Every structure is written in C-alpha cells, then in structure tokens.
C-alpha positions, 0 to 999 in steps of 0.5 A: 500500500502506498503512503500517498495522501488520500484525496478528499474524495478518496477519504470521503469514500473510505469514511463511508465504509468506516462508520466508527471513524471520523477525521479529527485534527487531520487524523483518522479517529475512533473511540470504543468502549468495552468491558475493562477486563477485555481491554488487555486482550484487545490491546495485545491483538491490536499490537499484533495487527499493527506489527504485521501491517508495519503501521501503528496507531496512536492508542490511548486507554482510559478506564473502559475506553480505547481510542485510536488516532491514525495518520502516516508519518511517511506522508507528512502526517496525512491520511493514506490508504495505510490508515484506512486499511488499519482502521478497518482492521481495528474496528473489526478487532474491537467488535470481536472483543465486544466493544461499541463505538463510544461516539467520538 
C-alpha cells in the first residue's frame, strides 16, 4: 500500500465504509468502549495487527475506553490508504472483543 495522501474524495469514500471513524485534527479517529477486563486482550491483538501491517496507531486507554488516532508519518502526517486499511482492521478487532463505538 502506498503512503500517498488520500484525496478528499478518496477519504470521503473510505469514511463511508468506516462508520466508527471520523477525521479529527487531520487524523483518522475512533473511540470504543468495552468491558475493562477485555481491554488487555484487545490491546495485545491490536499490537499484533499493527506489527504485521508495519503501521501503528496512536492508542490511548482510559478506564473502559480505547481510542485510536491514525495518520502516516511517511506522508507528512496525512491520511493514506495505510490508515484506512488499519482502521478497518481495528474496528473489526474491537467488535470481536465486544466493544461499541463510544461516539467520538
């Protein structure tokens, strides 16, 4: 996948398929709420997916909420297809662990 910034049209199309995600401060952003006991296992799965993709999110965990922010450093901090692909994988993982979008 390319580290080329998405056009506005490409980003809008991607967001149409990433219902849990929005753009905030130039990054793809999503926040999920789940049982606190499931958070460590979810985070371990997230880390494995990120390492496999060689692309990493900024992750923030607070109480029973995990928040992700994505952009591509190699593209000057823009949103790329690398980000949208990882966002889709993170949403799927979050759902597997019983999360629900927390209304970013």
